[in-house]
N, C-alpha and C positions, 0 to 999 in steps of 0.2 A: 504494500500500500504506500502511495506517495505521501509527501509531506503536506502539500496543498492540494486538496481534492474537492471536486463538486460531484454530487450524485443527483441526477434528475432535478437539477435546480430550475425552478420556475418562479418568475416574479412579475407582478402587475402593479403599476403605479396607481395611487388613489384616483378614482373616478375615470379610469381608463378600462376599456374592454379588451384591448389587444395586449398580450403579455410582452414586456420588454425583454425578458429572458425566458426561453422556451426549451425546457428539457435538456439542460447542459450537464454533461458528464465529462470530466477530464481529471488528469493526475499530473502534478508537477513535483519533481524531486527537490529536496532541500538544497538551497544554494544555486538553483537554476534561474535563468532569466527568461521570462515569457514575454514575447513581443505580441501585443494585441493589435490587429489591423481590421479594417472594414470601412464601409461607407458611413457617412454621417447618419446617425440615428439607428445604426445596426445593433446597438446594445453594448458597445465597448465600455463606455464610462459607467453604465449601470452594473456591468459585471465587476468592474473595479470597486465600485461602492459596495457590492455584495460581499466581495472578499474582505473589505475593510470593516464590514458590519454596519455601515451607515444605511444600507438597504437590508431590512426594512425598518431598523430601529430609529432612524432619524426621519426618513422620508415617508414612513407608513406604507400602506399597500398590503397586498397579500403575497405570501411566499409559500412554496412547497419544495420538497427536497432539502438538501443541506450542503453547506460548505464546511469542510473540516481543516483545521490547522494542527499538524502533528497528531492526527488521530482524534482530536477533540472537536465536536461540532461547535460552530460559533455560537449557536443559540444556547449552548450549555456553559458558555464562558460569562463571567461577570463583566460588566462594562469596563471596569478598570483594567482587568487582565487583557481583554480584547484590544483596548486602545494601546496597551504596552506591547502587545504581540504583533499587531499589524498597524503600520502607519500609512497615511495617504497624503500625497501632495497633489493639490488640484491644479487645473489648467491655468487659472489666473491667480498668481500669488498675491496680487493687490487685494483680492477679495478673501484671502485666507489669513493675511497678516492683520493682527488686531491692535497690538500695543505700539507705543511710540518709539522705543529703543530696541536695537537688535538683541542685546543680551536679555532684555525682558521678554521679548517675543519667544526666544529659544527656551526660556524657563517657564513660559506660561502654561503649557500643557502639563508639565511635570507638577507644577503647583496645584493644578486642578485635579490631579489624580492622587494627591496625598503623599508624594515622594518627600522624604525628609530633606530639610533645608541644606544640610551638609552635602548630601548626595546630589542635590540639584546643582549646587555651585560647581562641583567637579564635572558633572555630566554636561552642563552648559559649556564649560571651558573646553572639554574634549571634543564635543560635537562641533563647536565653532572652529577649533583647530583642525579637525579632520576635513571640514568643508572649506578651509582656507579663508575664513572670514573673521579671524580673531582681531585684525586691525579695525574692523567695522563695529566692534562690540558696543561702543558708546554712540554710534551714529543714529540719527533719526531715520526711521524707516522710509519716510517720504523723500529723503535725500538720495536714496539708493537707485541704481540703474535696475533695469528689468532682470539682468543676469544675477545681480547681487541679491535682489529680492527672492529669486528662485533658490539661491543657495541658502538664504535664511530659512525658507520654508523647508528645504531638505534637512538642514541642521536641526530644526525643530522636531522633525520626525525622527531623526537619528538620535536625538538626546534620550529617547525612550529605550535605547538599545533594543530595537525591535528585531523580530525574526524575519519579518517580511515587510516590504514597502511597495505600495502601489503608487505609480506616478502617471498622472493623466495629462498627456501632451506637455511635458515640462519645457520643451524648446520651441513651442509654437510661436512665441512672440519675441524670440531672441535673435540678435545678429549672429552671423556665422561664428565669430570668435567666442562669444558668450555661449552659444549652443554647443560648441566643441568642448568648452570647459565643463558644462553641465553633464554632457555624455561621459566625459572622462571621470567626473566625480561619481556618476552612477556605476560605472565599470569598477572604479576603485572600491566603492562600498560593497559591491558583490564579491570581488576577488579577494580583498583583504579581510573583510569581516564575515564573509559567507552568508550574507543576508540575501534571502530570496527576493527577486525583483519581478514585479508585473509592470511592464512599460507599455502604455498606450500612446501611440504616436502616429502622426501623418507625415512628418518629415523623416522618412525612413532611412535616408542615405547611409549613415554609419551604423545604424542600429543593428543591421543584419550581421555586422562583423562580430558582435559579442553575444547576440541572443542565442540561447540554447534551443528554445522552442518557439514556434509561431502559432498563434491562434487567429483564425480569420472568421470574423463575425458576419452574419448575414441574416437579417430578419429575426434577431434575437437568438439565433442558433449558432453553433460552432460548425461552419461548413468545412473547416480544416483545423486539425490540431496535430502537430508533429514537429520533426526536426527542421532546422532552418534550410539545410540543403535540400531536404525532401520537398519543402515548399517551393523553393526556387526551381526545382526540376519538374514541378507539377505541370501537366499539359493544359490545365484549366486557364483559358484566356482571361477570365474575369479576375484572376489573381494578379496578372502581369502589371496593371497600372500601379500596384503597390510595391513592386520591386524597386530597388535602387536603379537609377537611370543607367549605370554601366551594365547591370544585369539585363535590363530591358534591351539595351543595344545588342548584347550577345544573343538574346533570343531572336531578335530581328535578323541576325546573321546566321541563324540556324543552329546555334550551339545550345543543346538541350540542358546542359548543366552549367549555368553561369556561376562564377565565383561570387562570394558575398562581399569581399573586401577590395579596396582600391588597389592595393599592392599586387594581389593575385590577378586582378582584372588587367592591370597594366602588363604583367608578365604574359598573360594569355593573348592580349592584343598584339604583342610583339611577334607571336607565332602565326598570326592570321595574314593570309595573302590578300592585300587590298586590290579590289577590282579597278580602282581609279588610279591612273598613272599621271594625272594632271593635278598639280598642286592648286588648291582653291585659294584665290586671293581674297582678302577682305573686301567687302562690298561697301563702297562709299555711301554715306548717308544721303537721303533724298533732300534736295534743297527746297526749303519752303519759299513760296512765291511772295508772301506778304512782306512788304518792305518794313513796315512799322511793327514793333513788338506788341503782342497782346498785353503782356506784363513787362514792366521795366522796374527793376530794383536797383537802387544805388545807395550803398552804405546803410542798409536797413539793419537796425538793432532792436531787440526786444527781449523780454525775459519774464521772470516771476519774482516780484519783490525786488531784492537787491541782486538777485542772480541773473546775469546776462546769459541768454541762451543763443540767440542769433547775434553775431558780432560783425557789424558793418558788411552785411551780406550784399553782394552785387551780382546780378545775373539778368538775363532777359529770356522771355518765353514767347515763341511765335505761335500764331493760330495754327491749329491742326497737328501740333507736336504731341507725342506721347513720351513723357519723361519719367523715368524711374529714379527715385531718390533712395540711395543706399547709405549706410553708415552705422556706426555703433549705436546701441541704446544710449540716449542722452545727447546725441550729436546735434539735435535741433530740427530733425525732419518733421515731426508732428507740429512743432511750434511754427515752422515755416508754412505748413498747410493752413493752420488756423489763421495766420497773418494774411495769407492770400485770400482767405474766405471772409475777411473782415471781422474775425473773432478776437483779434489781439491788437492792442495799441502798439505803436512802433515809433521809432525815431528814424530819420533819414527820408528817402523818397521812394514811394511805391506807387507806380502809376498803372492803372488799368485802362486800356484804350486811350492812353495819352493823358488821362485825368487822374490827379492824385486821389488815391483810394479814400482818404479821409473826407473828400468832398462828395463821395457817393452816399446816397441814403442806404440804410441797412437793407431795406426790402429790395432795392435795386441790385445790391451786391448778391443777395440770396437768389435772385432770379437769374443772375448771370453766372455765378460760381456755385455749383452744387457740391456740398461737402458731405462726405460719408466717413464717420469716425470708425475706429477699429473695433468697437463693440456695439453692434446694433441694438442690443438689449437696453442700452443707456437712453435711447430716445424713441423706441417704438412704443407709442403710448395709446393708440386707438384700438378699438375692439375688433376690427377686421382689417384685412390687408387693403381692401378697397378704400375704407375710411382713412387709412393711414396715408395713402396717396392723395386722396381728396383734400385732406387737411392741409397739405403743402400747397396744392394747386389753388385752393380757395384763398389761403392766407397770402399768397403772393400775387393774387389778382389775375390768374391765368384765364384767358377767354375760353368759354365753353369747357369748364373744368371736367365735366363728366366725360366728354369725348376725349379730352387729353388723357385722362386716367385710363380709359378703355384702350387707347392706343399703346400706352406704356405697359399695361398688363399683358397685352398680346405680344408686344416686343420682347418682354422678359419671360414669356411663357408662365405667367402667374395667374391667368384667368381662372383656372380650376381651383386656385387657392384664395380667390378674392373674398370669400365669405369666412375664411378661417381667421382665428385670432393669431396675430404675428408671434405672440409669446409661445404658441404651441408648435411652431414650425422648427425644422432642423436648422443647424447653423448655416448651411448653404442657402436654404430658402430665405432665412432672415436677411442674409447678405443681399440677395436679389431684391427683397422688399425695401431695404435701406437704399439701395441704388435707385430703385423705382421711385421712392419718395423724392430723391434729388432730381430725377429725370422728369418728374411730372411737370416741372416748370420749364422744360426745354432749355436747360442752361447751355451756355457756350463753352463752359469749362467744368470739368468734373475732377475733383480732388478726392482721392481715396487713401485712407490710412490703414495699412495692413489688411487689404480686402481678402487675402487667402488665409488669414489666421484661423486655424482650427477646422478648415474644410478639407474634404478628401480630394484625391487626385482627379477623379472624373469631374467633380464640381469645379476644380481649378481649370480644367480644360474647357468646360462650358463657359466659365467666367472669362477666360482668355478670349474665346471666340466672340463673346458679347462686347468686350472692350475694344477689340480690333474692329468690329462692325461699327461701334460708336465713333471711333477715331476716324475711320474711313468716311463716315458721314459728315465729318468736319468738327466734331467735338474735340477740344483740347483736353488732354488727360495728364494729370500729375499723380503719381502713384508712389506711396511710401511702402516699401516691402523689404523683408529679409529673405524672401524666396527668389533667389537670383535666376533659377531656372524659369520661373513664371515670368519674371521681368524680361528675360531674353526673348520670350515668345511675343510679347505685346509692345515693347518699347523700341523706339529708334534713337533715343538719346538717354544718357545716364549721367547722374550727378552723384558724387560721393561727398558727404558732409563730414566734417571733423571739427568738434568744438565750435559749432555755429558758423563755420566758414566753408566755402566751396573749395574742396580739395582737388576734385577732378570733374571735368565737364567735357563730354564729347560723345561720339557714336560708340556703339557697343564694342566693336572690335578693338577700338583704341583704348577705351577705359578698362574693359574687363581683362584684356590680354596682358595688361601690366599689373594685375592685382594678385596678391597672394591669397586673400580671403574672398574678395568679391568677384567670384567667377563661378562657373558651373562645374559640376562633377564630370560632365562630358569633356569640357575643355581641359581639365586637369588630366583626364585619361588620355586624350588624343593629341595634346599639344606638341608632343615630340614628332608625330607624324604629319599633323596638319594643324597649325595654330589658328586656323580660321573656323574651326568647328566649335560650336557652343551649345547647340541643342540636340536632343535625341534625333529629331527628324533629319537634321543636317548630317549627322554622323551616320545614320542608317542609310541615307542616300549615297553618301560618299563610299562607304565600305561594301554596299551590296549592289548598287546600281551603276557605279562608275560615273556619277555625276558630280558636278561642283557642289560646294557646300550649300549654296543658296541660289 
């Protein structure tokens, strides 16, 4: 019998008819890492909550079957013992962190479970030291970057000295360097401490390198449960979108057993005979025909309180461009978007259509620049999807708002969801509703903050197609993202921000080919043979069809 087991586990949320978990049975050995994959709404997070015991003890609902840890059913464990046996780190650390100081946050859970004060002091120190955040002990939580907050959340779970930790998309909002640090920390926790890990993740790139087992959720069931290499060798085409992109490339090349890690992938690629004998040259960016910039920024500075975030930022944006903004957490990307959308005061000069933005009325800005923040739950407030879009259209004085909303619903393929409550939708559906709310006013500019955060690969592909269609219709798009693969599909210009300044600006091939972190896994894999390859489609054509990269 395994260490972490489920036997015919079923669970239904309160007031729901369809089960979120449907007859799950599996077994995980002590010290293994389970990587949970699947579409948005497939039951991954619910299974994580069931393993941690918050389902059904916090969320309510009905449950049958059981989860066992070390042979003991969770429903036979006292709450204190369960919380000290299984820790959980949620997707959004800012919603999990409660107290103001780092050391207080790490101690908070221990204090609430009655751990002696002397033991708490030592555990807090050791957990922070293991997570590499001891220098942050006295820092305010609000002053931390996303990666630092995630480390605090992990240290808070680690302070219990648990036997198992469940992590729900721990790198979904992090820049490449911070994500790498979190994955290295997870691997260190598993290898050095022997803690069993359940990892739920959409950005699967490096996760396959150290996962022992893969579980693929589909409609509340486990469609697959087995070894990592067994999953990568599966002939099921519906699994392939969840493979790392190098593995997907090898599948396109007819290699049935692709490697999980980058080093092995690079070695294998060196043995493959390329059908293309012509080196693909970088494609020059398309020149925009408009002479005057849509946006013009000269020495723009702004921040929060005494903290300056944008530091004399200077750039221009032309109509019809699609620009991806890259950079570390805290570099000023979100602040820049808010400033362009008229949501932040600033110093310097910021002109929209040649007119200083401060001279625009707020409603005029909102009708011209559609802003979509990184968490749609923060501002989806109406009872139905249709009412959500109508609220924006009417508030901004759109002519014939009913017809405008109908067109937007059809364009975003949301007509079937028009009567649904936005809060009841999946992450990808909420993202489309949020974009629809912005598009209801037919804006000339669309600015999106982390639009792929927490959505699965097929939904990303759908979103990419939508953004390309909007851009081709003349909508100017600015996109903040940590998903460089996604950015490469939709954008023709890239900015890298560092400490509120523009560090790099140019076409994709120029900016990303010179970057250690801000580039794609395909480029890292293929650059020795062809430095002009960045996306899966480009590489697949190059290696299988004998065509140029684009």
